[in-house]
Structure formats: C-alpha cells, structure tokens
All heavy atoms as TSV, in Angstrom:
chain	resi	resn	atom	element	x	y	z
A	1	MET	N	N	74.789	58.629	147.657
A	1	MET	CA	C	74.410	57.928	146.400
A	1	MET	C	C	74.874	58.771	145.306
A	1	MET	O	O	74.637	59.948	145.144
A	1	MET	CB	C	72.895	57.787	146.408
A	1	MET	CG	C	72.376	57.076	145.196
A	1	MET	SD	S	70.553	56.852	145.339
A	1	MET	CE	C	70.257	56.145	143.848
A	2	SER	N	N	75.576	58.088	144.387
A	2	SER	CA	C	76.094	58.913	143.233
A	2	SER	C	C	75.124	58.864	142.084
A	2	SER	O	O	74.308	57.987	141.898
A	2	SER	CB	C	77.465	58.285	142.721
A	2	SER	OG	O	77.230	56.931	142.207
A	3	THR	N	N	75.226	60.015	141.351
A	3	THR	CA	C	74.301	60.135	140.141
A	3	THR	C	C	74.928	59.584	138.954
A	3	THR	O	O	76.156	59.211	138.972
A	3	THR	CB	C	73.980	61.682	139.978
A	3	THR	OG1	O	75.240	62.284	139.497
A	3	THR	CG2	C	73.440	62.368	141.200
A	4	ARG	N	N	74.158	59.480	137.858
A	4	ARG	CA	C	74.665	58.945	136.607
A	4	ARG	C	C	75.771	59.860	136.200
A	4	ARG	O	O	76.833	59.461	135.605
A	4	ARG	CB	C	73.537	58.868	135.597
A	4	ARG	CG	C	74.070	58.352	134.251
A	4	ARG	CD	C	72.942	58.253	133.243
A	4	ARG	NE	N	72.047	57.250	133.673
A	4	ARG	CZ	C	71.195	56.646	132.887
A	4	ARG	NH1	N	71.138	56.916	131.633
A	4	ARG	NH2	N	70.388	55.728	133.338
A	5	ARG	N	N	75.704	61.123	136.337
A	5	ARG	CA	C	76.694	62.133	135.988
A	5	ARG	C	C	77.987	61.891	136.738
A	5	ARG	O	O	79.048	61.961	136.159
A	5	ARG	CB	C	76.234	63.561	136.154
A	5	ARG	CG	C	77.153	64.595	135.611
A	5	ARG	CD	C	76.968	64.485	134.068
A	5	ARG	NE	N	77.898	65.479	133.510
A	5	ARG	CZ	C	78.602	65.256	132.449
A	5	ARG	NH1	N	78.425	64.096	131.787
A	5	ARG	NH2	N	79.385	66.171	131.929
A	6	ASP	N	N	77.848	61.700	138.011
A	6	ASP	CA	C	79.024	61.382	138.823
A	6	ASP	C	C	79.748	60.172	138.338
A	6	ASP	O	O	80.959	60.148	138.239
A	6	ASP	CB	C	78.570	61.201	140.347
A	6	ASP	CG	C	78.122	62.411	140.999
A	6	ASP	OD1	O	78.425	63.551	140.496
A	6	ASP	OD2	O	77.409	62.291	142.007
A	7	LEU	N	N	78.978	59.106	138.015
A	7	LEU	CA	C	79.573	57.900	137.539
A	7	LEU	C	C	80.265	58.138	136.261
A	7	LEU	O	O	81.380	57.611	135.960
A	7	LEU	CB	C	78.461	56.809	137.370
A	7	LEU	CG	C	78.966	55.496	136.747
A	7	LEU	CD1	C	80.054	54.896	137.594
A	7	LEU	CD2	C	77.762	54.548	136.647
A	8	GLN	N	N	79.698	58.850	135.300
A	8	GLN	CA	C	80.284	59.175	134.035
A	8	GLN	C	C	81.507	59.969	134.211
A	8	GLN	O	O	82.499	59.679	133.508
A	8	GLN	CB	C	79.199	59.900	133.075
A	8	GLN	CG	C	78.179	58.931	132.685
A	8	GLN	CD	C	77.030	59.655	131.878
A	8	GLN	OE1	O	76.215	58.958	131.315
A	8	GLN	NE2	N	77.005	60.925	131.745
A	9	ASP	N	N	81.510	60.902	135.125
A	9	ASP	CA	C	82.805	61.703	135.357
A	9	ASP	C	C	83.860	60.839	135.903
A	9	ASP	O	O	85.023	60.902	135.571
A	9	ASP	CB	C	82.408	62.781	136.390
A	9	ASP	CG	C	81.608	63.919	135.760
A	9	ASP	OD1	O	81.451	64.032	134.557
A	9	ASP	OD2	O	81.083	64.693	136.573
A	10	GLN	N	N	83.591	59.870	136.869
A	10	GLN	CA	C	84.497	58.971	137.393
A	10	GLN	C	C	85.058	58.030	136.298
A	10	GLN	O	O	86.297	57.832	136.265
A	10	GLN	CB	C	83.836	58.109	138.458
A	10	GLN	CG	C	84.783	57.033	139.088
A	10	GLN	CD	C	84.045	56.129	140.010
A	10	GLN	OE1	O	82.879	55.986	139.967
A	10	GLN	NE2	N	84.908	55.301	140.628
A	11	LEU	N	N	84.176	57.519	135.419
A	11	LEU	CA	C	84.655	56.666	134.334
A	11	LEU	C	C	85.577	57.462	133.374
A	11	LEU	O	O	86.542	56.938	132.912
A	11	LEU	CB	C	83.473	56.053	133.567
A	11	LEU	CG	C	82.677	55.083	134.315
A	11	LEU	CD1	C	81.385	54.747	133.645
A	11	LEU	CD2	C	83.486	53.822	134.586
A	12	PHE	N	N	85.243	58.670	133.126
A	12	PHE	CA	C	86.053	59.517	132.226
A	12	PHE	C	C	87.450	59.698	132.771
A	12	PHE	O	O	88.410	59.500	132.093
A	12	PHE	CB	C	85.428	60.946	132.027
A	12	PHE	CG	C	85.938	61.791	130.984
A	12	PHE	CD1	C	85.270	61.767	129.707
A	12	PHE	CD2	C	87.207	62.429	131.082
A	12	PHE	CE1	C	85.804	62.555	128.687
A	12	PHE	CE2	C	87.705	63.186	130.049
A	12	PHE	CZ	C	86.967	63.231	128.867
A	13	GLN	N	N	87.552	59.898	134.089
A	13	GLN	CA	C	88.856	60.053	134.794
A	13	GLN	C	C	89.716	58.753	134.693
A	13	GLN	O	O	90.878	58.776	134.565
A	13	GLN	CB	C	88.697	60.468	136.219
A	13	GLN	CG	C	88.093	61.824	136.405
A	13	GLN	CD	C	88.803	62.945	135.680
A	13	GLN	OE1	O	90.157	62.959	135.912
A	13	GLN	NE2	N	88.230	63.875	135.023
A	14	ILE	N	N	89.010	57.699	134.785
A	14	ILE	CA	C	89.731	56.300	134.731
A	14	ILE	C	C	90.187	56.040	133.277
A	14	ILE	O	O	91.297	55.600	133.024
A	14	ILE	CB	C	88.837	55.214	135.225
A	14	ILE	CG1	C	88.559	55.345	136.743
A	14	ILE	CG2	C	89.404	53.805	134.886
A	14	ILE	CD1	C	87.393	54.412	137.268
A	15	ILE	N	N	89.322	56.319	132.309
A	15	ILE	CA	C	89.531	55.899	130.882
A	15	ILE	C	C	90.430	56.833	130.191
A	15	ILE	O	O	91.162	56.403	129.291
A	15	ILE	CB	C	88.083	55.889	130.250
A	15	ILE	CG1	C	87.382	54.623	130.812
A	15	ILE	CG2	C	88.283	55.609	128.759
A	15	ILE	CD1	C	85.884	54.533	130.399
A	16	GLU	N	N	90.365	58.138	130.388
A	16	GLU	CA	C	91.055	59.117	129.591
A	16	GLU	C	C	92.504	58.849	129.420
A	16	GLU	O	O	93.079	59.041	128.292
A	16	GLU	CB	C	90.767	60.613	130.164
A	16	GLU	CG	C	91.086	61.671	129.172
A	16	GLU	CD	C	92.537	62.101	129.243
A	16	GLU	OE1	O	93.261	61.903	130.242
A	16	GLU	OE2	O	93.007	62.474	128.121
A	17	PRO	N	N	93.311	58.589	130.443
A	17	PRO	CA	C	94.780	58.396	130.216
A	17	PRO	C	C	95.068	57.271	129.227
A	17	PRO	O	O	95.955	57.455	128.418
A	17	PRO	CB	C	95.312	58.071	131.616
A	17	PRO	CG	C	94.338	58.647	132.524
A	17	PRO	CD	C	93.040	58.520	131.887
A	18	THR	N	N	94.301	56.221	129.341
A	18	THR	CA	C	94.484	55.061	128.368
A	18	THR	C	C	94.215	55.470	126.977
A	18	THR	O	O	95.011	55.168	126.018
A	18	THR	CB	C	93.727	53.910	128.786
A	18	THR	OG1	O	94.111	53.450	130.125
A	18	THR	CG2	C	93.882	52.733	127.913
A	19	VAL	N	N	93.125	56.145	126.792
A	19	VAL	CA	C	92.678	56.614	125.420
A	19	VAL	C	C	93.776	57.581	124.906
A	19	VAL	O	O	94.224	57.452	123.707
A	19	VAL	CB	C	91.315	57.239	125.388
A	19	VAL	CG1	C	91.012	57.821	124.096
A	19	VAL	CG2	C	90.252	56.223	125.812
A	20	ALA	N	N	94.283	58.462	125.742
A	20	ALA	CA	C	95.318	59.457	125.296
A	20	ALA	C	C	96.586	58.756	124.937
A	20	ALA	O	O	97.291	59.024	123.913
A	20	ALA	CB	C	95.595	60.451	126.441
A	21	ASP	N	N	96.983	57.743	125.663
A	21	ASP	CA	C	98.210	56.946	125.376
A	21	ASP	C	C	98.101	56.273	124.001
A	21	ASP	O	O	99.124	55.940	123.409
A	21	ASP	CB	C	98.428	55.891	126.544
A	21	ASP	CG	C	98.958	56.403	127.744
A	21	ASP	OD1	O	99.410	57.601	127.735
A	21	ASP	OD2	O	98.956	55.707	128.777
A	22	LEU	N	N	96.876	55.978	123.599
A	22	LEU	CA	C	96.653	55.297	122.248
A	22	LEU	C	C	96.577	56.367	121.134
A	22	LEU	O	O	96.215	56.029	119.981
A	22	LEU	CB	C	95.377	54.540	122.372
A	22	LEU	CG	C	95.534	53.328	123.286
A	22	LEU	CD1	C	94.149	52.623	123.453
A	22	LEU	CD2	C	96.551	52.314	122.801
A	23	GLY	N	N	96.753	57.689	121.428
A	23	GLY	CA	C	96.847	58.714	120.423
A	23	GLY	C	C	95.468	59.253	120.041
A	23	GLY	O	O	95.276	59.918	119.099
A	24	CYS	N	N	94.490	59.025	120.938
A	24	CYS	CA	C	93.088	59.488	120.697
A	24	CYS	C	C	92.719	60.481	121.794
A	24	CYS	O	O	93.307	60.491	122.831
A	24	CYS	CB	C	92.119	58.318	120.603
A	24	CYS	SG	S	92.455	57.203	119.287
A	25	GLU	N	N	91.622	61.176	121.501
A	25	GLU	CA	C	90.965	61.989	122.531
A	25	GLU	C	C	89.687	61.459	122.970
A	25	GLU	O	O	88.872	60.923	122.130
A	25	GLU	CB	C	90.691	63.393	121.905
A	25	GLU	CG	C	89.883	64.284	122.748
A	25	GLU	CD	C	89.354	65.597	122.057
A	25	GLU	OE1	O	89.616	65.766	120.857
A	25	GLU	OE2	O	88.725	66.329	122.730
A	26	LEU	N	N	89.493	61.377	124.278
A	26	LEU	CA	C	88.261	60.863	124.807
A	26	LEU	C	C	87.336	62.019	124.841
A	26	LEU	O	O	87.492	63.014	125.486
A	26	LEU	CB	C	88.467	60.315	126.241
A	26	LEU	CG	C	87.183	59.832	126.971
A	26	LEU	CD1	C	86.627	58.663	126.186
A	26	LEU	CD2	C	87.500	59.367	128.380
A	27	VAL	N	N	86.225	61.863	124.004
A	27	VAL	CA	C	85.253	62.998	123.844
A	27	VAL	C	C	84.139	62.877	124.911
A	27	VAL	O	O	83.738	63.808	125.478
A	27	VAL	CB	C	84.628	62.903	122.493
A	27	VAL	CG1	C	83.491	63.907	122.289
A	27	VAL	CG2	C	85.707	63.079	121.455
A	28	ALA	N	N	83.638	61.601	125.174
A	28	ALA	CA	C	82.513	61.456	126.028
A	28	ALA	C	C	82.511	59.935	126.611
A	28	ALA	O	O	82.851	59.056	125.897
A	28	ALA	CB	C	81.195	61.765	125.360
A	29	VAL	N	N	81.916	59.846	127.746
A	29	VAL	CA	C	81.600	58.585	128.337
A	29	VAL	C	C	80.196	58.626	128.811
A	29	VAL	O	O	79.741	59.474	129.465
A	29	VAL	CB	C	82.509	58.226	129.553
A	29	VAL	CG1	C	82.090	56.891	130.200
A	29	VAL	CG2	C	83.957	58.225	129.258
A	30	GLU	N	N	79.314	57.734	128.274
A	30	GLU	CA	C	77.889	57.682	128.549
A	30	GLU	C	C	77.506	56.373	129.210
A	30	GLU	O	O	77.838	55.373	128.605
A	30	GLU	CB	C	77.056	57.969	127.407
A	30	GLU	CG	C	77.260	59.310	126.644
A	30	GLU	CD	C	76.569	59.347	125.483
A	30	GLU	OE1	O	75.285	59.649	125.408
A	30	GLU	OE2	O	77.098	59.112	124.413
A	31	MET	N	N	76.711	56.460	130.261
A	31	MET	CA	C	76.057	55.202	130.684
A	31	MET	C	C	74.571	55.377	130.370
A	31	MET	O	O	73.919	56.291	130.792
A	31	MET	CB	C	76.293	55.080	132.241
A	31	MET	CG	C	77.714	54.688	132.700
A	31	MET	SD	S	78.366	53.208	131.955
A	31	MET	CE	C	77.219	51.911	132.537
A	32	THR	N	N	74.035	54.336	129.816
A	32	THR	CA	C	72.643	54.490	129.385
A	32	THR	C	C	72.106	53.021	129.428
A	32	THR	O	O	72.813	52.057	129.793
A	32	THR	CB	C	72.580	55.015	127.962
A	32	THR	OG1	O	71.192	55.193	127.559
A	32	THR	CG2	C	73.180	54.116	126.927
A	33	THR	N	N	70.786	52.927	129.123
A	33	THR	CA	C	70.134	51.576	129.130
A	33	THR	C	C	69.696	51.344	127.699
A	33	THR	O	O	68.987	52.161	127.087
A	33	THR	CB	C	68.963	51.537	130.079
A	33	THR	OG1	O	69.400	51.807	131.350
A	33	THR	CG2	C	68.324	50.178	130.035
A	34	VAL	N	N	70.151	50.303	127.042
A	34	VAL	CA	C	69.747	49.958	125.710
A	34	VAL	C	C	69.105	48.563	125.747
A	34	VAL	O	O	69.735	47.571	126.188
A	34	VAL	CB	C	70.959	49.872	124.780
A	34	VAL	CG1	C	70.548	49.395	123.324
A	34	VAL	CG2	C	71.673	51.239	124.677
A	35	GLU	N	N	67.875	48.505	125.354
A	35	GLU	CA	C	67.017	47.248	125.383
A	35	GLU	C	C	67.231	46.550	126.679
A	35	GLU	O	O	67.323	45.304	126.846
A	35	GLU	CB	C	67.572	46.259	124.231
A	35	GLU	CG	C	67.413	46.894	122.854
A	35	GLU	CD	C	67.843	45.938	121.679
A	35	GLU	OE1	O	68.214	44.769	121.984
A	35	GLU	OE2	O	67.748	46.359	120.537
A	36	GLY	N	N	67.088	47.324	127.755
A	36	GLY	CA	C	66.940	46.832	129.112
A	36	GLY	C	C	68.341	46.497	129.734
A	36	GLY	O	O	68.409	45.997	130.815
A	37	ARG	N	N	69.453	46.701	128.958
A	37	ARG	CA	C	70.771	46.405	129.496
A	37	ARG	C	C	71.610	47.716	129.713
A	37	ARG	O	O	71.532	48.579	128.912
A	37	ARG	CB	C	71.521	45.480	128.492
A	37	ARG	CG	C	70.891	44.122	128.459
A	37	ARG	CD	C	71.713	43.182	127.579
A	37	ARG	NE	N	73.164	43.152	128.001
A	37	ARG	CZ	C	73.633	42.151	128.826
A	37	ARG	NH1	N	72.847	41.229	129.182
A	37	ARG	NH2	N	74.900	42.136	129.118
A	38	ARG	N	N	72.253	47.730	130.864
A	38	ARG	CA	C	73.195	48.867	131.091
A	38	ARG	C	C	74.285	48.832	130.083
A	38	ARG	O	O	74.934	47.815	129.800
A	38	ARG	CB	C	73.817	48.701	132.461
A	38	ARG	CG	C	73.488	49.786	133.375
A	38	ARG	CD	C	74.020	49.764	134.716
A	38	ARG	NE	N	74.996	48.791	135.012
A	38	ARG	CZ	C	75.852	48.915	136.125
A	38	ARG	NH1	N	75.758	49.902	136.846
A	38	ARG	NH2	N	76.676	47.981	136.341
A	39	THR	N	N	74.499	50.028	129.434
A	39	THR	CA	C	75.517	50.060	128.419
A	39	THR	C	C	76.385	51.268	128.570
A	39	THR	O	O	75.890	52.389	128.886
A	39	THR	CB	C	74.764	50.218	127.003
A	39	THR	OG1	O	73.855	49.150	126.777
A	39	THR	CG2	C	75.732	50.380	125.882
A	40	MET	N	N	77.683	51.056	128.403
A	40	MET	CA	C	78.667	52.125	128.489
A	40	MET	C	C	79.058	52.523	127.024
A	40	MET	O	O	79.475	51.600	126.249
A	40	MET	CB	C	79.973	51.713	129.231
A	40	MET	CG	C	81.033	52.772	129.198
A	40	MET	SD	S	82.614	52.276	129.929
A	40	MET	CE	C	82.188	51.600	131.496
A	41	ARG	N	N	78.937	53.743	126.634
A	41	ARG	CA	C	79.221	54.139	125.292
A	41	ARG	C	C	80.402	55.139	125.408
A	41	ARG	O	O	80.300	56.145	126.137
A	41	ARG	CB	C	78.029	54.878	124.667
A	41	ARG	CG	C	78.251	55.298	123.239
A	41	ARG	CD	C	76.991	55.885	122.685
A	41	ARG	NE	N	76.007	54.871	122.652
A	41	ARG	CZ	C	74.708	55.054	122.891
A	41	ARG	NH1	N	74.265	56.273	123.166
A	41	ARG	NH2	N	73.782	54.095	122.779
A	42	ILE	N	N	81.489	54.861	124.701
A	42	ILE	CA	C	82.709	55.677	124.744
A	42	ILE	C	C	82.833	56.360	123.397
A	42	ILE	O	O	82.695	55.657	122.256
A	42	ILE	CB	C	83.941	54.782	124.918
A	42	ILE	CG1	C	83.861	53.933	126.171
A	42	ILE	CG2	C	85.201	55.660	124.964
A	42	ILE	CD1	C	83.781	54.629	127.454
A	43	SER	N	N	83.007	57.668	123.343
A	43	SER	CA	C	83.214	58.416	122.032
A	43	SER	C	C	84.676	58.918	122.075
A	43	SER	O	O	85.091	59.510	122.978
A	43	SER	CB	C	82.286	59.559	121.917
A	43	SER	OG	O	80.928	59.125	122.014
A	44	ILE	N	N	85.400	58.614	120.943
A	44	ILE	CA	C	86.764	59.092	120.786
A	44	ILE	C	C	86.923	59.787	119.430
A	44	ILE	O	O	86.083	59.710	118.538
A	44	ILE	CB	C	87.720	57.869	120.867
A	44	ILE	CG1	C	87.381	56.795	119.676
A	44	ILE	CG2	C	87.707	57.170	122.184
A	44	ILE	CD1	C	88.332	55.698	119.581
A	45	ASP	N	N	88.017	60.541	119.412
A	45	ASP	CA	C	88.374	61.242	118.086
A	45	ASP	C	C	89.860	61.375	118.015
A	45	ASP	O	O	90.566	61.123	119.044
A	45	ASP	CB	C	87.631	62.600	118.106
A	45	ASP	CG	C	87.613	63.185	116.698
A	45	ASP	OD1	O	88.008	62.556	115.696
A	45	ASP	OD2	O	87.139	64.407	116.589
A	46	LYS	N	N	90.386	61.725	116.969
A	46	LYS	CA	C	91.781	62.077	116.796
A	46	LYS	C	C	91.961	62.874	115.396
A	46	LYS	O	O	91.073	62.767	114.571
A	46	LYS	CB	C	92.711	60.848	116.793
A	46	LYS	CG	C	92.645	59.970	115.536
A	46	LYS	CD	C	93.674	58.798	115.674
A	46	LYS	CE	C	93.777	58.095	114.293
A	46	LYS	NZ	N	94.696	56.956	114.394
A	47	PRO	N	N	92.987	63.567	115.295
A	47	PRO	CA	C	93.293	64.427	114.036
A	47	PRO	C	C	93.269	63.332	112.851
A	47	PRO	O	O	93.866	62.254	113.008
A	47	PRO	CB	C	94.628	64.989	114.233
A	47	PRO	CG	C	94.733	65.073	115.836
A	47	PRO	CD	C	94.075	63.921	116.338
A	48	GLY	N	N	92.634	63.648	111.867
A	48	GLY	CA	C	92.549	62.851	110.723
A	48	GLY	C	C	91.401	61.797	110.761
A	48	GLY	O	O	91.095	61.093	109.856
A	49	GLY	N	N	90.745	61.670	111.875
A	49	GLY	CA	C	89.681	60.826	112.087
A	49	GLY	C	C	89.923	59.476	112.685
A	49	GLY	O	O	91.094	59.039	112.749
A	50	ILE	N	N	88.929	58.806	113.019
A	50	ILE	CA	C	89.007	57.399	113.644
A	50	ILE	C	C	88.748	56.383	112.630
A	50	ILE	O	O	87.896	56.535	111.710
A	50	ILE	CB	C	88.019	57.352	114.708
A	50	ILE	CG1	C	88.250	58.336	115.839
A	50	ILE	CG2	C	87.917	55.893	115.272
A	50	ILE	CD1	C	89.549	58.065	116.678
A	51	ILE	N	N	89.615	55.364	112.655
A	51	ILE	CA	C	89.358	54.174	111.791
A	51	ILE	C	C	89.005	52.933	112.732
A	51	ILE	O	O	89.152	52.989	113.877
A	51	ILE	CB	C	90.519	53.857	110.867
A	51	ILE	CG1	C	91.892	53.608	111.627
A	51	ILE	CG2	C	90.798	55.091	109.824
A	51	ILE	CD1	C	93.087	53.212	110.805
A	52	VAL	N	N	88.614	51.903	112.011
A	52	VAL	CA	C	88.142	50.641	112.796
A	52	VAL	C	C	89.244	50.194	113.626
A	52	VAL	O	O	89.026	49.748	114.839
A	52	VAL	CB	C	87.650	49.554	111.805
A	52	VAL	CG1	C	87.390	48.260	112.564
A	52	VAL	CG2	C	86.372	50.036	111.025
A	53	GLN	N	N	90.490	50.204	113.249
A	53	GLN	CA	C	91.604	49.722	114.039
A	53	GLN	C	C	91.780	50.526	115.327
A	53	GLN	O	O	92.090	50.029	116.354
A	53	GLN	CB	C	92.878	49.721	113.217
A	53	GLN	CG	C	93.048	48.590	112.237
A	53	GLN	CD	C	92.269	49.056	110.866
A	53	GLN	OE1	O	91.665	50.057	110.802
A	53	GLN	NE2	N	92.433	48.083	109.905
A	54	ASP	N	N	91.459	51.820	115.271
A	54	ASP	CA	C	91.518	52.613	116.524
A	54	ASP	C	C	90.425	52.207	117.529
A	54	ASP	O	O	90.795	52.016	118.651
A	54	ASP	CB	C	91.215	54.071	116.170
A	54	ASP	CG	C	92.273	54.781	115.277
A	54	ASP	OD1	O	93.456	54.473	115.511
A	54	ASP	OD2	O	91.921	55.481	114.375
A	55	CYS	N	N	89.213	51.916	116.947
A	55	CYS	CA	C	88.214	51.491	117.864
A	55	CYS	C	C	88.527	50.128	118.461
A	55	CYS	O	O	88.262	49.880	119.624
A	55	CYS	CB	C	86.855	51.351	117.063
A	55	CYS	SG	S	86.262	52.958	116.442
A	56	THR	N	N	89.120	49.223	117.695
A	56	THR	CA	C	89.483	47.918	118.162
A	56	THR	C	C	90.512	48.032	119.218
A	56	THR	O	O	90.460	47.330	120.330
A	56	THR	CB	C	89.982	46.988	116.999
A	56	THR	OG1	O	88.981	46.949	116.007
A	56	THR	CG2	C	90.484	45.697	117.513
A	57	GLN	N	N	91.549	48.875	119.049
A	57	GLN	CA	C	92.646	49.009	119.961
A	57	GLN	C	C	92.161	49.642	121.299
A	57	GLN	O	O	92.441	49.168	122.394
A	57	GLN	CB	C	93.758	49.808	119.358
A	57	GLN	CG	C	95.005	49.970	120.211
A	57	GLN	CD	C	96.115	50.743	119.513
A	57	GLN	OE1	O	95.817	51.687	118.661
A	57	GLN	NE2	N	97.291	50.465	119.917
A	58	VAL	N	N	91.288	50.693	121.174
A	58	VAL	CA	C	90.811	51.373	122.403
A	58	VAL	C	C	89.824	50.366	123.157
A	58	VAL	O	O	89.933	50.246	124.326
A	58	VAL	CB	C	90.043	52.638	122.017
A	58	VAL	CG1	C	89.243	53.103	123.196
A	58	VAL	CG2	C	90.996	53.676	121.536
A	59	ASN	N	N	89.058	49.588	122.430
A	59	ASN	CA	C	88.137	48.636	123.026
A	59	ASN	C	C	88.945	47.543	123.896
A	59	ASN	O	O	88.612	47.340	124.991
A	59	ASN	CB	C	87.227	47.978	121.997
A	59	ASN	CG	C	86.278	46.973	122.578
A	59	ASN	OD1	O	85.502	47.414	123.457
A	59	ASN	ND2	N	86.329	45.770	122.172
A	60	ARG	N	N	89.912	47.004	123.226
A	60	ARG	CA	C	90.731	45.953	123.908
A	60	ARG	C	C	91.498	46.549	125.124
A	60	ARG	O	O	91.454	45.968	126.189
A	60	ARG	CB	C	91.695	45.420	122.949
A	60	ARG	CG	C	91.038	44.533	121.905
A	60	ARG	CD	C	92.023	43.856	121.017
A	60	ARG	NE	N	91.329	43.002	120.107
A	60	ARG	CZ	C	91.782	42.678	118.869
A	60	ARG	NH1	N	92.945	43.133	118.445
A	60	ARG	NH2	N	91.051	41.909	118.072
A	61	SER	N	N	92.037	47.766	125.010
A	61	SER	CA	C	92.758	48.354	126.097
A	61	SER	C	C	91.725	48.679	127.256
A	61	SER	O	O	92.126	48.527	128.404
A	61	SER	CB	C	93.545	49.600	125.694
A	61	SER	OG	O	94.535	49.229	124.689
A	62	LEU	N	N	90.564	49.316	126.895
A	62	LEU	CA	C	89.704	49.639	127.996
A	62	LEU	C	C	89.081	48.433	128.609
A	62	LEU	O	O	88.778	48.490	129.837
A	62	LEU	CB	C	88.695	50.583	127.376
A	62	LEU	CG	C	89.144	51.917	127.019
A	62	LEU	CD1	C	87.962	52.765	126.549
A	62	LEU	CD2	C	89.890	52.631	128.117
A	63	SER	N	N	88.870	47.390	127.929
A	63	SER	CA	C	88.316	46.134	128.481
A	63	SER	C	C	89.213	45.595	129.552
A	63	SER	O	O	88.821	45.283	130.715
A	63	SER	CB	C	88.041	45.092	127.355
A	63	SER	OG	O	87.640	43.904	127.935
A	64	ALA	N	N	90.492	45.607	129.241
A	64	ALA	CA	C	91.512	45.179	130.283
A	64	ALA	C	C	91.589	46.098	131.496
A	64	ALA	O	O	91.605	45.649	132.657
A	64	ALA	CB	C	92.869	44.963	129.650
A	65	LEU	N	N	91.573	47.403	131.208
A	65	LEU	CA	C	91.583	48.427	132.238
A	65	LEU	C	C	90.369	48.228	133.163
A	65	LEU	O	O	90.531	48.327	134.380
A	65	LEU	CB	C	91.653	49.792	131.620
A	65	LEU	CG	C	91.506	50.988	132.623
A	65	LEU	CD1	C	92.749	51.074	133.519
A	65	LEU	CD2	C	91.333	52.259	131.907
A	66	LEU	N	N	89.211	48.210	132.629
A	66	LEU	CA	C	88.006	48.149	133.423
A	66	LEU	C	C	87.859	46.875	134.154
A	66	LEU	O	O	87.249	46.743	135.198
A	66	LEU	CB	C	86.815	48.396	132.488
A	66	LEU	CG	C	86.740	49.837	131.879
A	66	LEU	CD1	C	85.637	49.970	130.857
A	66	LEU	CD2	C	86.544	50.922	132.988
A	67	ASP	N	N	88.437	45.764	133.580
A	67	ASP	CA	C	88.526	44.515	134.395
A	67	ASP	C	C	89.237	44.698	135.664
A	67	ASP	O	O	88.943	44.198	136.767
A	67	ASP	CB	C	89.080	43.429	133.555
A	67	ASP	CG	C	88.105	42.780	132.532
A	67	ASP	OD1	O	86.911	43.131	132.644
A	67	ASP	OD2	O	88.541	42.046	131.696
A	68	VAL	N	N	90.434	45.448	135.593
A	68	VAL	CA	C	91.297	45.664	136.779
A	68	VAL	C	C	90.577	46.758	137.594
A	68	VAL	O	O	90.566	46.447	138.897
A	68	VAL	CB	C	92.680	46.116	136.316
A	68	VAL	CG1	C	93.562	46.603	137.487
A	68	VAL	CG2	C	93.359	45.058	135.541
A	69	GLU	N	N	90.238	47.814	137.138
A	69	GLU	CA	C	89.625	48.890	137.994
A	69	GLU	C	C	88.260	48.532	138.596
A	69	GLU	O	O	87.969	48.982	139.656
A	69	GLU	CB	C	89.572	50.166	137.106
A	69	GLU	CG	C	90.814	50.805	136.692
A	69	GLU	CD	C	91.650	51.367	137.874
A	69	GLU	OE1	O	90.979	51.795	138.867
A	69	GLU	OE2	O	92.844	51.393	137.825
A	70	ASP	N	N	87.455	47.797	137.816
A	70	ASP	CA	C	86.152	47.351	138.223
A	70	ASP	C	C	85.297	48.407	138.828
A	70	ASP	O	O	84.843	48.314	139.978
A	70	ASP	CB	C	86.314	46.149	139.183
A	70	ASP	CG	C	85.061	45.298	139.387
A	70	ASP	OD1	O	84.148	45.380	138.369
A	70	ASP	OD2	O	84.870	44.627	140.316
A	71	PRO	N	N	85.082	49.482	138.060
A	71	PRO	CA	C	84.326	50.707	138.687
A	71	PRO	C	C	82.816	50.460	138.685
A	71	PRO	O	O	82.154	51.370	139.290
A	71	PRO	CB	C	84.697	51.804	137.647
A	71	PRO	CG	C	84.866	51.121	136.357
A	71	PRO	CD	C	85.477	49.773	136.726
A	72	LEU	N	N	82.352	49.478	138.045
A	72	LEU	CA	C	80.841	49.280	138.041
A	72	LEU	C	C	80.402	48.069	138.686
A	72	LEU	O	O	81.076	46.974	138.492
A	72	LEU	CB	C	80.372	49.271	136.529
A	72	LEU	CG	C	80.653	50.537	135.806
A	72	LEU	CD1	C	80.288	50.381	134.327
A	72	LEU	CD2	C	79.908	51.691	136.269
A	73	ASP	N	N	79.356	48.096	139.434
A	73	ASP	CA	C	78.764	46.902	139.986
A	73	ASP	C	C	77.922	46.132	138.948
A	73	ASP	O	O	77.174	46.963	138.219
A	73	ASP	CB	C	77.901	47.245	141.183
A	73	ASP	CG	C	78.723	47.663	142.378
A	73	ASP	OD1	O	79.877	47.307	142.516
A	73	ASP	OD2	O	78.164	48.554	143.159
A	74	GLY	N	N	77.996	44.886	138.854
A	74	GLY	CA	C	77.032	44.185	137.913
A	74	GLY	C	C	77.564	44.255	136.471
A	74	GLY	O	O	78.568	44.743	136.112
A	75	ALA	N	N	76.730	43.661	135.654
A	75	ALA	CA	C	76.994	43.430	134.215
A	75	ALA	C	C	76.718	44.740	133.419
A	75	ALA	O	O	75.752	45.544	133.847
A	75	ALA	CB	C	76.349	42.358	133.656
A	76	TYR	N	N	77.425	44.980	132.397
A	76	TYR	CA	C	77.088	46.121	131.476
A	76	TYR	C	C	77.743	45.642	130.118
A	76	TYR	O	O	78.625	44.829	130.023
A	76	TYR	CB	C	77.715	47.372	131.935
A	76	TYR	CG	C	79.156	47.436	132.134
A	76	TYR	CD1	C	80.012	47.950	131.121
A	76	TYR	CD2	C	79.797	46.982	133.236
A	76	TYR	CE1	C	81.401	47.904	131.272
A	76	TYR	CE2	C	81.126	47.046	133.480
A	76	TYR	CZ	C	81.923	47.436	132.441
A	76	TYR	OH	O	83.269	47.476	132.583
A	77	ASP	N	N	77.269	46.336	129.052
A	77	ASP	CA	C	77.767	46.153	127.768
A	77	ASP	C	C	78.693	47.331	127.465
A	77	ASP	O	O	78.453	48.405	127.937
A	77	ASP	CB	C	76.761	46.067	126.661
A	77	ASP	CG	C	75.854	44.836	126.881
A	77	ASP	OD1	O	76.403	43.777	127.258
A	77	ASP	OD2	O	74.693	44.912	126.498
C-alpha cells in the first residue's frame, strides 16, 4: 500500500519533465482533501516570477499528460 508521500513523489516524477519543458520549475506536488474532494495542488516557479499565462499553459499541458498517464484512481480536482 502506497502512502500519500509515495504518491506525491510518483506524481512529481511524472509531472516534472513537462513543467521543465515549459520553462518552469516544479516546486511541489501535494495531494490533499479540500471540502471533501481529493485535490492535487501543483506549485511552480521560474526566474522573474510566474504569470497567469504560465499557470494556464502548465495546467493545460498537465491535464493532457495526466489523462494519458492516469496515475490516480477515481476523481480529483
């Protein structure tokens, strides 16, 4: 049985190359529960700071990646 930490480490390994390709640094991947729903929180950074367009681009790219990789059972935000 994997722990939350194991899952977060696995997700980091899957996500990091895509974030790096977009010119950002993956700072953290967190799995938590918010208002009773499983939630994945991704933290990114880059020199000069992050702007909304960076978040949008990373979100879209990771959404497609995670649909293909499908590392989580069930629904999550």
